[in-house]
C-alpha positions as CSV (number, residue, x, y, z in Angstrom):
1,M,121.0,118.5,129.6
2,T,122.6,117.8,132.9
3,A,125.7,115.9,133.0
4,T,126.3,113.0,135.5
5,G,129.4,110.9,136.2
6,I,132.8,111.9,134.6
7,G,131.2,114.6,132.3
8,S,130.1,116.7,135.5
9,S,133.8,117.1,136.6
10,Y,135.3,117.7,133.1
11,D,137.0,121.2,132.9
12,P,138.8,121.3,129.6
13,L,139.3,125.2,130.0
14,G,140.6,124.9,133.5
15,A,141.8,122.2,135.5
16,H,142.2,119.8,132.5
17,L,143.8,122.3,130.4
18,D,147.3,121.9,131.3
19,D,147.5,118.1,130.9
20,P,144.2,116.8,129.1
21,Y,145.7,113.5,128.7
22,S,145.3,112.2,132.3
23,F,141.5,112.8,132.1
24,Y,141.4,111.2,128.6
25,A,142.9,107.9,129.9
26,Q,140.4,108.1,133.0
27,A,137.5,108.8,130.4
28,R,138.5,106.0,128.3
29,R,138.3,103.6,131.3
30,E,135.5,104.6,133.0
31,E,132.9,106.7,130.9
32,P,134.4,106.7,127.2
33,V,131.3,108.4,125.9
34,F,130.0,111.1,128.3
35,Y,128.1,114.4,128.3
36,S,129.9,117.8,128.8
37,P,127.9,120.6,129.9
38,V,131.0,122.8,128.7
39,F,130.9,121.8,125.1
40,Q,127.0,121.1,125.4
41,A,127.8,118.1,123.4
42,W,128.6,114.3,123.8
43,V,132.3,113.7,124.1
44,V,133.9,110.7,122.5
45,T,137.5,109.3,123.6
46,R,138.1,105.9,122.3
47,Y,140.2,105.3,119.4
48,E,137.7,102.7,117.7
49,D,134.5,104.8,118.8
50,I,136.2,107.8,117.1
51,R,137.4,105.8,114.0
52,H,133.6,104.5,113.6
53,V,132.4,108.5,113.6
54,L,135.1,109.4,111.1
55,T,134.0,106.5,108.5
56,H,130.4,107.3,108.7
57,P,130.1,110.7,107.7
58,D,126.5,109.8,106.7
59,V,125.8,109.4,110.0
60,F,127.9,111.5,111.8
61,S,127.9,114.8,109.7
62,S,130.4,117.6,109.6
63,A,127.7,120.3,109.3
64,N,128.7,121.6,112.7
65,A,132.3,121.4,112.2
66,I,132.9,125.1,112.4
67,R,131.0,126.3,115.6
68,P,132.2,127.6,119.0
69,L,133.2,124.7,121.5
70,T,131.9,126.8,124.3
71,A,129.6,129.8,125.2
72,T,128.1,132.0,122.6
73,L,130.0,135.1,121.6
74,A,129.4,138.5,122.8
75,P,126.8,140.6,120.7
76,E,129.7,143.2,120.0
77,C,131.6,140.4,118.8
78,M,128.8,139.1,116.6
79,A,128.3,142.6,115.2
80,E,131.8,142.8,114.2
81,L,131.7,139.4,112.2
82,E,128.5,140.5,110.4
83,K,130.9,142.9,108.5
84,G,132.6,139.9,107.0
85,Y,131.1,137.2,105.1
86,P,128.5,134.7,106.3
87,L,129.7,131.3,107.0
88,T,128.7,128.9,104.3
89,P,129.1,125.2,103.7
90,A,132.7,124.6,102.7
91,L,135.7,122.0,103.2
92,L,135.4,121.5,106.9
93,N,131.5,121.4,107.2
94,T,130.4,119.6,104.2
95,D,129.9,115.9,103.4
96,G,129.5,113.7,100.4
97,A,129.2,114.8,96.7
98,A,129.3,118.7,97.8
99,H,132.6,117.8,99.9
100,D,134.3,116.0,97.1
101,R,133.6,118.9,94.6
102,L,135.2,121.4,96.8
103,R,138.0,119.2,97.9
104,A,139.0,118.4,94.3
105,P,141.0,121.5,93.4
106,F,143.2,121.4,96.4
107,I,144.3,117.8,95.9
108,K,146.8,118.5,93.2
109,G,148.5,121.5,94.7
110,L,148.6,120.3,98.3
111,G,149.3,116.6,97.2
112,V,152.9,115.1,97.4
113,K,153.9,116.1,93.8
114,G,152.9,119.7,94.7
115,V,154.8,119.6,98.1
116,R,158.0,118.5,96.4
117,R,158.0,121.4,94.2
118,I,158.2,123.9,97.3
119,E,160.5,121.7,99.2
120,P,163.5,123.7,98.1
121,F,161.9,126.9,99.4
122,I,161.0,125.2,102.9
123,E,164.8,124.4,102.9
124,A,166.1,127.8,102.3
125,Q,163.7,129.2,104.8
126,F,165.3,126.9,107.7
127,D,168.6,127.5,106.4
128,A,168.3,131.3,106.5
129,L,166.8,131.3,109.7
130,V,169.5,129.2,111.2
131,D,172.0,131.6,109.6
132,E,170.4,134.6,111.6
133,M,170.2,132.5,114.9
134,L,173.7,130.8,115.2
135,P,175.7,134.0,115.8
136,A,173.4,134.7,119.1
137,G,174.1,131.3,120.7
138,T,170.5,131.0,121.8
139,A,167.0,131.6,120.4
140,D,163.4,131.2,121.4
141,F,162.7,128.3,118.8
142,M,158.9,129.3,118.5
143,E,159.3,132.8,117.6
144,H,162.2,132.1,115.3
145,F,161.2,129.1,113.6
146,A,158.0,127.3,114.8
147,R,155.7,130.5,114.0
148,P,157.1,132.0,110.9
149,V,158.0,129.1,108.7
150,P,154.8,127.4,108.5
151,F,152.9,130.7,107.4
152,R,155.4,131.6,104.7
153,V,155.3,128.0,103.4
154,L,151.4,128.1,103.2
155,A,151.5,131.8,102.0
156,R,154.0,130.8,99.2
157,L,151.6,127.7,98.1
158,L,148.7,130.0,98.0
159,G,150.1,132.7,96.0
160,I,149.8,135.6,98.6
161,D,152.2,138.7,98.4
162,E,154.8,139.2,100.5
163,S,153.3,142.9,101.3
164,D,150.3,141.4,102.7
165,Y,151.9,138.8,104.7
166,Q,151.8,140.7,108.2
167,V,148.0,141.5,107.7
168,V,147.1,137.9,106.4
169,Y,149.1,136.3,109.2
170,D,147.5,138.3,112.0
171,G,143.9,137.8,110.6
172,S,144.4,134.2,110.0
173,L,145.5,133.5,113.6
174,A,142.6,135.5,114.8
175,G,139.6,133.4,113.8
176,S,140.5,130.0,115.4
177,P,140.3,131.6,119.4
178,L,136.7,132.5,118.9
179,L,135.9,129.1,118.0
180,R,138.2,127.0,120.3
181,S,139.3,129.0,123.3
182,G,136.4,130.1,125.3
183,T,138.8,132.3,127.4
184,L,138.7,135.7,125.5
185,S,136.9,138.6,127.2
186,P,134.3,140.5,125.0
187,R,136.8,143.1,124.3
188,E,139.3,140.5,123.2
189,Q,136.8,139.1,121.0
190,V,136.1,142.2,119.2
191,D,139.8,142.7,118.6
192,H,139.8,139.2,117.0
193,A,136.7,139.7,114.9
194,R,138.1,143.0,113.4
195,R,141.1,141.2,112.3
196,F,139.5,138.2,111.1
197,V,137.0,140.1,109.1
198,R,140.2,142.1,107.3
199,F,141.3,138.8,106.6
200,Q,138.1,137.6,104.9
201,H,138.1,140.6,102.5
202,I,141.8,140.2,101.7
203,L,141.2,136.6,100.7
204,V,138.2,137.3,98.8
205,S,140.2,140.2,96.8
206,Y,142.6,137.7,96.0
207,A,140.2,135.2,94.6
208,R,138.8,137.9,92.4
209,A,142.3,139.1,91.1
210,R,143.0,135.4,90.2
211,R,139.8,135.1,88.0
212,T,141.3,138.2,86.0
213,E,145.0,137.5,86.1
214,P,145.6,133.8,86.9
215,R,149.1,132.8,88.1
216,S,150.9,129.3,89.2
217,D,149.7,129.3,92.6
218,L,146.8,127.4,94.6
219,I,144.4,130.2,94.7
220,S,144.3,130.5,91.1
221,S,143.9,126.7,90.5
222,V,141.1,126.6,93.1
223,V,139.4,129.7,91.7
224,A,139.5,128.2,87.9
225,E,137.6,125.3,89.3
226,L,135.0,126.5,91.8
227,A,134.6,130.0,90.2
228,P,135.5,130.1,86.4
229,K,135.3,133.1,84.4
230,D,132.3,131.9,82.4
231,A,130.2,131.9,85.7
232,P,129.1,135.0,87.6
233,F,131.1,135.5,90.7
234,T,128.3,135.6,93.0
235,D,128.3,136.1,97.0
236,E,127.9,132.5,97.3
237,R,131.0,131.6,95.3
238,A,132.9,134.3,97.2
239,C,131.9,132.6,100.4
240,E,132.6,129.0,99.3
241,L,136.1,130.2,98.1
242,L,136.8,132.2,101.2
243,W,136.0,129.5,103.8
244,S,137.9,127.1,101.8
245,L,141.0,129.0,101.2
246,S,140.9,130.0,104.8
247,G,141.1,126.6,106.0
248,V,144.8,126.2,104.5
249,I,146.2,129.5,105.7
250,G,144.5,128.8,108.9
251,S,146.6,125.5,109.3
252,T,149.6,128.0,110.2
253,N,149.0,127.8,113.8
254,S,148.5,123.8,113.7
255,M,151.8,123.5,111.9
256,A,153.6,125.8,114.5
257,S,152.2,123.6,117.0
258,I,153.7,120.4,115.5
259,L,157.1,122.1,115.0
260,G,157.0,123.3,118.5
261,T,155.9,120.3,120.6
262,G,158.1,118.4,118.3
263,M,161.2,120.0,119.3
264,Y,160.4,120.0,122.8
265,Y,159.7,116.6,123.1
266,L,162.9,115.8,121.2
267,L,165.0,117.9,123.5
268,A,163.2,117.4,126.6
269,D,165.1,114.0,126.8
270,Y,168.5,114.3,125.2
271,D,169.0,110.9,124.6
272,R,166.0,111.2,121.9
273,W,167.9,113.8,120.0
274,A,171.1,111.9,120.3
275,A,169.3,108.9,118.8
276,L,167.9,110.9,115.9
277,L,171.7,112.3,115.5
278,A,173.0,108.6,115.4
279,G,170.2,107.3,113.1
280,P,169.0,110.0,110.4
281,D,166.8,106.9,109.4
282,L,164.7,107.6,112.3
283,I,163.5,111.1,111.1
284,D,160.6,109.7,109.0
285,S,159.2,107.8,112.2
286,A,160.0,110.8,114.7
287,V,157.8,112.6,112.2
288,E,155.0,110.4,112.9
289,E,155.5,110.1,116.6
290,I,155.5,114.1,116.9
291,C,152.4,114.3,115.1
292,R,150.8,111.5,117.0
293,Y,151.9,112.3,120.4
294,D,150.2,115.7,121.1
295,P,148.1,116.7,118.1
296,P,147.1,120.5,117.7
297,A,143.6,119.8,116.9
298,Q,142.5,118.0,120.3
299,T,138.7,118.1,119.3
300,F,136.6,118.1,116.3
301,P,132.7,118.4,116.2
302,R,130.0,116.0,114.6
303,I,126.3,116.2,114.4
304,T,124.2,112.8,114.0
305,T,121.8,112.6,110.9
306,R,119.8,109.6,112.6
307,P,119.4,107.9,115.9
308,V,122.7,106.0,116.4
309,T,124.5,104.2,119.3
310,I,128.1,104.9,120.0
311,G,130.3,103.5,122.8
312,G,127.2,101.8,124.1
313,V,125.1,105.2,124.3
314,D,122.0,105.8,122.4
315,L,121.9,109.1,120.7
316,P,118.9,110.7,118.9
317,E,119.1,112.6,115.5
318,G,120.8,115.9,115.9
319,T,123.0,115.3,118.7
320,E,126.3,117.0,118.8
321,L,129.5,115.2,119.4
322,I,132.9,116.0,120.0
323,V,135.5,113.6,119.1
324,M,138.7,113.9,120.8
325,F,141.6,113.2,118.4
326,G,144.1,113.9,121.4
327,S,142.4,110.9,123.2
328,A,142.1,108.5,120.5
329,N,146.1,109.1,119.9
330,R,146.9,108.0,123.3
331,D,144.8,105.0,123.4
332,D,146.5,101.7,123.7
333,A,144.0,100.4,121.1
334,L,146.1,102.3,118.5
335,V,149.5,101.3,119.6
336,E,151.3,99.9,122.8
337,R,152.7,102.1,125.5
338,A,150.7,105.0,123.8
339,H,151.6,107.2,126.5
340,E,155.1,107.1,125.9
341,F,156.8,109.3,123.2
342,D,159.0,106.9,121.0
343,I,160.4,107.8,117.8
344,T,161.1,104.4,117.1
345,R,157.7,103.4,116.5
346,R,156.4,102.2,113.3
347,R,153.9,104.5,111.5
348,T,150.4,104.2,113.1
349,Q,147.0,105.3,111.8
350,H,146.6,108.3,114.3
351,F,143.9,111.0,113.9
352,T,146.1,114.1,114.1
353,F,145.4,114.6,110.4
354,G,141.7,113.3,110.6
355,Y,140.5,110.3,108.8
356,G,138.2,109.1,106.1
357,S,136.8,111.9,103.6
358,H,138.0,114.5,105.9
359,L,141.8,113.6,105.8
360,C,143.7,116.7,106.2
361,L,144.7,117.9,102.8
362,G,147.7,119.5,104.2
363,A,149.2,116.6,106.0
364,P,151.9,116.3,103.2
365,V,153.0,119.8,104.0
366,V,153.1,119.4,107.6
367,R,155.1,116.3,107.3
368,A,157.8,117.6,104.7
369,T,158.3,120.8,106.8
370,L,158.6,118.8,109.9
371,R,161.0,116.6,108.1
372,I,163.2,119.1,106.7
373,M,163.3,121.0,110.0
374,L,164.7,117.9,111.7
375,E,167.0,117.3,108.8
376,T,168.3,120.9,109.1
377,F,169.0,120.9,112.5
378,A,170.6,117.6,112.5
379,R,173.0,118.6,109.9
380,R,173.7,122.1,111.1
381,V,173.2,122.3,114.9
382,P,173.8,118.9,115.9
383,G,174.6,120.1,119.6
384,L,171.2,121.7,120.1
385,R,169.7,121.5,123.4
386,L,167.2,123.3,125.5
387,A,168.4,126.3,127.4
388,D,169.1,125.9,131.2
389,G,166.9,127.4,133.5
390,Q,164.2,128.3,130.9
391,P,160.8,126.8,132.2
392,V,158.6,125.6,129.2
393,R,154.9,126.7,129.5
394,F,152.3,125.7,127.2
395,K,149.6,128.2,125.9
396,P,146.4,128.1,127.9
397,A,144.3,126.7,125.0
398,L,142.4,123.6,124.3
399,N,143.3,123.3,120.7
400,H,146.7,124.3,119.1
401,R,148.7,123.3,122.2
402,Q,152.2,124.6,121.8
403,P,155.0,126.0,123.8
404,E,154.8,129.7,124.5
405,Q,158.3,130.1,124.5
406,L,160.9,127.3,123.8
407,W,164.6,128.7,124.5
408,I,167.2,126.3,122.8
409,T,170.9,126.9,122.9
410,W,174.0,124.9,121.2
């Protein structure tokens, strides 16, 4: 299909990569639902339209949720991926009763009560890293805090052994660029594919081991529900567990993005940080504003199950859509002055963690980690500020927007 209007100028991996929000605002005004030849899908940008999509999974299915957003992967990359496990319906790409069955075992471990049990561990991680950082007088926040802490937290919840941390961490980050970046060369695709396949095999080995010797961790509880000992451990069960569990550990990059962008927006205007120090009761609202303002997952695919009209556009059955969470979160239909970063806002129903039946299970973990981070720095490093003369550049990626480096001092 050939794009006309605003879709013909949309360049999500080029001109609009550094600042997608100006384009989103233009799209909401001029053509809120448009066809993108880059995505080969219709793009939905307004809050109310996206809310409608997310609340009608029977019409807008998640069956295509795990699919490359851009061109087909190189043949040599596909050959490497075939050495892993085939993509099967799991948490992200199922709906209805199938989704409810897969989701249920995760709710307890990732719910508020489960997160409370791990909060002392999160606090200890930040305190230990602050202890390491203080004597130096400066640090790259992304390398020292934003990237290591989320993985440690999620690995602890799942029950990953520390001896496997590095290979699991590398592999968990390798899959997303294959689906979301669109900027990798064939050689880079192969490297990512190899690491991702190794990650797959390790997670399945953990699932097998927990069937035999369960522990008090998330993998054990999920395996007990989805692959009990009295049933054969089939390839179908292995795939189901793999793709559901990998979604949890794969949230590492999303959490890193939220921690990094959050600290950047707080320190870019020192009055915001000063307001937080003067009013610790603002921390909870700051957490929500950080999550809303620049979400790590800008896009999410859907596919229509029958003919439907959305945003005034008639779409036939089988039409692929991309809902733009980043655009919805900056829509004035959600909140006044949505383009402004304001930590005094009341909590809004933003889409950073999705909505409806696919509301992100890890949201309590993200919120707790972000809150503990702010509490720790406000308590221990109140003089925190951005280092002078250090430009802040964001990674050139459509999703998982985050600073490449964020040098801080105190």
